[in-house]
N, C-alpha and C positions, 0 to 999 in steps of 0.2 A: 308604639302600638297605634294602628289606625282605628277609626271609629267602628268599622265593621267587626274587627277582631275583638275590640273591647266588648261590644254587645254580645258577641258569641260566647265570650268567657263569663258574661254576667249571668250566672246561673241562679242566683238566689231570687226568690219571689219578691217582686216589687209591689207588695200589696199593703204597705203601711207608709205613712208620711216619713217615718224614720228611715225606712229602706230607700225611698226616693232621695231623701236628703243625703244619705251616705253615698249612693251611687253618683249623684250630681257632684259631690265633693271629689270623688275619685276621677270623674271626667275632667274636672278643673285641674286637679293635680297632674293629670296626664296631658294637659294642654289641648284637650279635645273640644274645648269651648271657644277656641280661637278661629272663628269662621270668617270667611270673606265678608266685608260689609256690603249691605244692599247697594246696588248701583255702582259697584267698584270695578265692574268688568267681569266679575266671577259670581254674579247673583245666582245663576243656576246651580253652581257648586254649593253655595250656601243652602239653597232649598233642597238639594239632594241629601245633604247631611241631616237636615230636619226631617225629611221624609223617611230616612233610614231609621232614625230614632223612633219615629211614630210607628213604623211597622213593627218594631220590637216591643214597645210598650207606650201607650198613649199617656199614662200618668207620668212616666219619666219624660216623655216629650213635652208635656205641659210645663214642667219646671225647667227643663233644658231650654225650651224656646223662650220662656220668660227671662231666664238668665242671659242668654245670648242676645235677646232683644234689648235688655237693659244695658249690656256692654256697648252695643251699637249706638244706642241713644246717648249714653254718656260721651262716647267718642264724637258723635255728631255735634253735640252741644258744647264741646270744648271743656269737659270736666277733667278733674285731676285723674291720674291713673288709679285704678281700684287697688285695694290692699291685696297682696299676693294670697292666693288660696281662697279668696272671698267668693261667696255664692250670693246671687241676687234674685230678688223677685221684682217684677214690674207690675204695679197695681194702679190702674187708671179708671176703674169703674166709678161712676158718679151717680148712684141711686139717690133719690131725694131724701131718704131717711138716714143717710150716712155721709157725713162730710168731715174733712179734717181742715183745720184753720191754722194759718201761719201768722206769727207775729214776732216782732223784734223786741227783745227784752235785754236792756243793758248792753246793747251792741251785738247781741247774739240772737240767732234765729231758733225758734222752737215751734213745735206743732202740738195741737191738742184736737181730739175728736175721734170719730169712728171711721174706719176704712173697711169697705165691704168687698167680698169676692177676691180674697187674697190667697191665691194658690201657693202652697208651700210655705205659708206664713210661719209655721212653727219650726221649720228646718233650714231656712236660709240665714246667712249671717247679716245680710244687708237688704234694704228695700229702696226702690225708686218709685215714688208715688206722686200723684197729682194732689195738690192741696189748694186752698183758697186764701189769698192774702187779704189784708184789711181794706183794700180798694175794690175788692170783688173780682180780682183777676185770678186766673188759674196759673199756678206756679208748680214746677216740678222740683222735688227735693229728694235728697239722698239721706238715708238714716241708718245708723248702726242698730241692728235689732237687739243687740245684747246690752241694752241700757235700762236703768230704772225708768219706769213710766210707760214701758211697752208691755202690753198685755194681749196675748193671743187667745181669742175665744176658743173654747172647746165645743161650742154648740153651733147649730145652724147649718150643718152640712150633712144631710141625710142621704146623699146620692149613693146609689149602687154602682152605676157607671162613674168612672173617674173618682172612686171613693178615696184612694190614697192621696190625692192632691190636697185634700182638706182645705177647700177654698172658703175659709172662715173669715170672720171679722177681726180686725185688730183695733184695740183701743190705745190711743196715745194721750198721755197726760204730761204736758210741758216737757216734751222730749227734744233735746238738741238735734239740729239737722243742718244740712248744707244746701243752699239753693243751687239748682242746676239750670243754667240759661236764664232767660228773662221771662216775665209773665207772658203766657200765650205761646211760647216757643214749642212746647210739646206737640201741640196740634198743628202748628204752622210749618214745621220742618218737613222736608220731603220724605224723611224716613218713617213718618207716621203711617202713611199709606203703603209704603214699601214693606214695612213690617207686617201690616195687615194681610198682605199677599202671602207672606211667609206662613201664616196660619193655614192658608189654603194648601200649601205644600205639605203641612202636617196631615190635614184631612186626606190628601191624596196618598200619602205614605201608608196610612192605615187601610184605606180602600184597596190599594194595590196588594197588600198582604192578604186581605180577605179574598180577593180575586185569585191569588195564588193557590189558596186552599181548594177552590173550585177547580182550577186548572189541574191540580194534582189528582183530584178525585176523578175528573173526566178522563185523564190519561190512563187510569187503571180500569175504569168501567165506562164503556161507551153507551151511556144511557141517552136516548134521544132528547128527553126533556132537559137533562143536565147540560147536554151540548148546546142546546138552544139558549139556555141561561148563560153559559160560558160565552157564547157568541155575543150576547147583549153586553156582558161585562167587558169583553175585549174591545168592542166598539166604543163603549162609554169611557173606559180608561185611556184609550187612544186619543180621544178628543180632549180629555182633561190634561193629559201629558203634553200634547202639542200646545195647548193654551198656556201652560206654565212655561214652556220653552220659549214661545214667542214673547210672552210677557217679560221674562227675564232679559231677553235681548233688547226689548224696548227700554227697560229701566237702565240698562248699561249704556245705551246710546244717548239717553237724556236723563242723567241721574238727578238733576235738580228740577226737572219739570213736574208740574202738578199731575200726579198719577191717580187721583181719586177715582175717576171714572174707570180707568184701567183696573184698579183694585176691586171695585165693586163688580165689574163684569167677570173678572177672573174668579173671585170668591163665589159668585152666584153659579158659575159654570161648574166649579169643582164641588161645591156643596151638593148640587143636583146629581152629579155623577156618584158621589159617595153614597147618597141615599138610594140611587139605583143599584149600586153594587150590594149594599146591605140587603135589599129586597131580593135580588136575583140569587145571591149566594145562599141566603136563608131558605128560599123556596127549593133550590136545587139540592141542598145537602140535608135538609130535614133537621130533626132534633139532635142527632148524634153529636156533632161537634159543639153545639151549644152546651151540651151536658157533659161531654167526656174529653174535650180538648181544651185545656186551661188557657192556652194562648188565644185560640179562636174565640172562646167564650168571653175573655177579658176584652179583646178588641171589639167584639160585637156589642158589648155592654157599654164600653167607653165611648165609642165613636158617636152615637147619637147625642150624648151629653156634650162632647167637644164641638159638635156641629152647631150647637146652640150658642156658640160664641158669635155666630151669625145672628142678625136680628130679623131674619126671614122676610116677611112681606114689607116690613119697614125699610129694609135695605133695598128691596126690589122697587118700592115706591120712589126712593131717592134716585135710583138708577133710571127709572122711567121718566121722572121729572127732568133729569139731565138730558135724556135722549129727546124729549119733547121740545126742550128749549134750545137745543143746539142746532143752529141752522146749517146743517150739512147732511149728506147721505151717510148712513151708518154702516151699511152692509154691502158695498160693492165688492165684487170678487176681483 
C-alpha cells in the first residue's frame, strides 16, 4: 500500500495522542516511514511524502515527521539499526528551565532531568534527544521509553491547535541510554538544516490543502471576491512550491554543503505563504467550513501552532545578519 492509499483508508479521527500513536505504528508496520534521506538525490520525493501527510492531518504529520527525522539522524550519525516496529520521537528543544544531563555510571550511560516540548512523548517507543554531558557539551542520545525512571507529564499542553500531539515534558531519573555520535554532532551535521527545511514542506502541505478547499468552492460558485482570494492563493502557493523544488535540487547537488542560509530563506518563504493562505481562505469562505467541515477546521486550527516552530523575527534577524555580512549580490536574475 502506498502512502496516499493508506491515508485515504485512515478514517478514524486522529484527535487523541493514542490515535496518533496507533496510526504511526501502522505506518511503520507498512514500511511507509522509509523515506529517501535528505540530500540523497530524492529530497523532493521525501518532502512530497511529508506534505501529503500534513495535508491529511497535521497532528499525524508532527509525529510522522519527528519519527522519520529521527531515522535519518540515526542513519547520518552511524547509529545501530533501530528495533523492528519501533516508533521514535526527536526532541531537541533547549529552554533554560528544562535540561537533561548525561553521566557515566559504572561504565554505562544514563540521563536525568526534564525535557520539554516532546511531541508524541506518551505514544512512541523510543526517543532521540539532546542532553548535556559533564563537560558542558551537547550530546545526542537514544532511549527506550518503556523503562523505569521515565515519566511523561500529563500537564503543560493546553493547545487547541495540535492538541493531539501532546507536546509535554518528560522527566528522566537515572535512565539508561545510548550515545549517538559525538558531542556537538547533532547541530554540526548537514542533516540538521536539511531536516529544518522538511518542516517547511509540512507547512506547505497543509496550506495546499486549505487552498484546495477554496478552489473547490470557487469552481462551484463564481463569486468575484472568492476568485480574487483564490488568485492570491494560487500565486502564493506557486512561489512556495517552486522554492521547495529549487531548494531540493540544491541539496541533492551538494548534500554535504552548509545549507543554513538556504534553510532559513526557504522556511521564511513558506511560512509567509502559509500565513497568506490562512488569511485568504478564511476571508473567502467565511465561518462555514471553520464550523462544519472537521478536516478544514482541524487544519486551520493546527497550522498556526505548527508554524510557530519557526522563531519568527528571530529567524528573520539571523537571515538578515547573514545577508548583511555576505559580500556578494543576493538577488540577480
